[in-house]
Each structure stands twice: as structure tokens, then as C-alpha cells.
LOLOGU-862506 format. One line per 5 residues: number of its first residue (from 1); for each residue x, z, y of N, C-alpha, C. Coordinates in pm, whole numbers, plus 50000, padded with zeros to 5 digits. Layout:
N
NUM = X/Z/Y/X/Z/Y/X/Z/Y  ... $
end
This chain:
86
1 = 95648/33831/66482/95635/33806/66624/95708/33676/66656  95644/33592/66736/95706/33469/66784/95733/33482/66933  95853/33447/66974/95892/33457/67115/95918/33319/67172  95889/33304/67301/95918/33181/67373/95983/33223/67504  96114/33226/67507/96183/33274/67626/96156/33423/67643 $
6 = 96085/33458/67748/96054/33598/67775/95911/33636/67738  95835/33541/67684/95694/33568/67652/95674/33583/67502  95578/33667/67467/95536/33681/67328/95426/33578/67303  95450/33483/67215/95350/33381/67183/95245/33440/67091  95289/33512/66990/95196/33569/66893/95259/33694/66833 $
11 = 95176/33797/66815/95222/33916/66745/95109/33967/66657  95147/34039/66554/95049/34097/66463/95105/34229/66414  95021/34333/66415/95066/34461/66362/94947/34543/66316  94978/34642/66236/94876/34733/66183/94911/34874/66229  94808/34949/66267/94823/35090/66301/94722/35164/66214 $
16 = 94768/35219/66104/94676/35276/66007/94590/35165/65949  94459/35180/65959/94367/35079/65907/94328/34976/66013  94385/34986/66132/94347/34896/66241/94442/34777/66244  94387/34657/66256/94464/34533/66256/94458/34470/66395  94573/34455/66460/94584/34397/66593/94656/34263/66589 $
21 = 94620/34175/66681/94697/34055/66710/94702/34043/66861  94801/33974/66915/94808/33963/67059/94906/33858/67106  94909/33840/67240/95003/33748/67302/95011/33779/67451  95117/33730/67513/95129/33738/67659/95050/33623/67719  94998/33647/67838/94934/33540/67913/95025/33499/68027 $
26 = 94968/33436/68125/95045/33398/68244/95070/33523/68329  95184/33531/68391/95215/33644/68478/95222/33773/68399  95151/33875/68448/95153/34006/68384/95039/34026/68286  94965/33921/68255/94850/33934/68165/94895/33947/68020  94820/34025/67945/94840/34036/67801/94702/34041/67738 $
31 = 94693/33994/67616/94565/34001/67547/94586/34046/67404  94488/34118/67353/94491/34167/67216/94363/34128/67145  94375/34100/67017/94260/34076/66931/94256/34191/66833  94140/34251/66820/94121/34363/66728/94024/34319/66620  94071/34308/66497/93985/34275/66384/93928/34403/66327 $
36 = 93796/34412/66325/93728/34535/66284/93678/34526/66141  93659/34642/66079/93614/34651/65940/93463/34631/65926  93388/34660/66033/93242/34647/66027/93188/34638/66169  93060/34606/66181/92999/34589/66312/92993/34719/66390  92966/34830/66323/92962/34960/66393/93096/34995/66455 $
41 = 93204/34968/66381/93337/34993/66434/93363/34906/66557  93326/34779/66550/93344/34688/66663/93270/34742/66786  93146/34783/66768/93067/34834/66880/93127/34963/66937  93178/35049/66851/93240/35174/66896/93366/35147/66979  93455/35059/66927/93576/35025/67001/93541/34957/67134 $
46 = 93444/34866/67131/93405/34794/67252/93357/34892/67359  93271/34985/67320/93217/35084/67414/93329/35163/67481  93429/35200/67403/93542/35277/67458/93631/35191/67547  93654/35066/67509/93741/34979/67587/93678/34937/67720  93548/34914/67720/93482/34866/67842/93457/34980/67943 $
51 = 93462/35105/67895/93445/35219/67986/93555/35215/68092  93516/35216/68216/93608/35205/68330/93680/35071/68335  93635/34975/68254/93692/34840/68255/93588/34740/68298  93593/34621/68240/93504/34513/68279/93452/34442/68155  93321/34426/68148/93260/34354/68037/93268/34203/68064 $
56 = 93320/34127/67969/93314/33982/67977/93190/33937/67901  93176/33978/67774/93049/33968/67702/93048/34070/67590  92931/34130/67570/92914/34232/67468/92905/34171/67330  92899/34257/67228/92894/34209/67090/92780/34110/67066  92816/33993/67013/92718/33887/66984/92754/33821/66851 $
61 = 92653/33758/66792/92676/33677/66672/92741/33548/66717  92853/33516/66660/92932/33401/66703/92872/33267/66661  92791/33267/66556/92739/33142/66502/92828/33086/66392  92948/33143/66372/93037/33098/66265/93065/33211/66165  92977/33312/66162/92990/33417/66061/93065/33540/66107 $
66 = 93074/33560/66236/93144/33679/66288/93063/33739/66402  93087/33866/66427/93039/33933/66548/93162/33943/66638  93149/33903/66764/93261/33903/66857/93222/33970/66989  93320/34019/67060/93300/34077/67193/93427/34055/67273  93415/34062/67405/93529/34034/67494/93519/34125/67615 $
71 = 93628/34194/67647/93628/34281/67765/93770/34294/67818  93779/34357/67935/93908/34389/67997/93909/34539/68018  94009/34608/67964/94011/34753/67975/94055/34798/68114  94057/34927/68135/94089/34983/68266/94231/34953/68312  94318/34908/68221/94456/34876/68255/94479/34727/68274 $
76 = 94371/34647/68264/94382/34503/68283/94417/34425/68158  94415/34490/68042/94442/34423/67915/94313/34357/67866  94322/34230/67832/94208/34155/67778/94198/34182/67628  94077/34214/67584/94052/34243/67443/93947/34147/67388  93977/34090/67272/93878/34017/67192/93860/34099/67066 $
81 = 93737/34135/67036/93707/34210/66916/93635/34120/66819  93666/34131/66691/93612/34042/66590/93578/34119/66464  93461/34088/66406/93425/34137/66273/93373/34017/66195  93445/33979/66090/93402/33870/66003/93299/33924/65904  93175/33880/65919/93070/33925/65830/93093/33872/65688 $
86 = 93055/33955/65588/93073/33908/65449/92981/33793/65415 $
end
């Protein structure tokens, strides 16, 4: 974890098989990046996160070899989901 005063610049952690990265934004904003093992997992997590939240954009081919999605959950946390295709 890297800190800058009172803000988290970058963090990375694992919860079981799930790989997270994140940082603080301006004010009370926080964002997390979730690296997924496959496209189905990405779609499943996205569906659950966007429920009662806000869709920024659904799962799409990034053009650089990944499937990505972006949403804000019901608690105001910004999520970027990523699956690097083989």
C-alpha cells in the first residue's frame, strides 16, 4: 500500500482467489479494480455490483486484449472490472 498524507494512492490485496486493487479519489470517493479469472466471472460480479447501483458501461472488449466493465455500486464505490484474455 502506498500512502500520500491521508489518502491511499494504491493498494493491492487478495481475498481467496479474488485479486483487488484500489485507491482513494477526491473527497469521499474510492475506487476498486477487480481482476477476474474469466469472462463469466467478470459478468457475474458486474451483475451483482450494478444491482441497485449505476452502470457506467457494461462488459466490452477493450481492444487491447481484455474484457472490461465499469460501474458504481449501491454504496458509491467505483468499480473497474478486468479480465485479460489469453
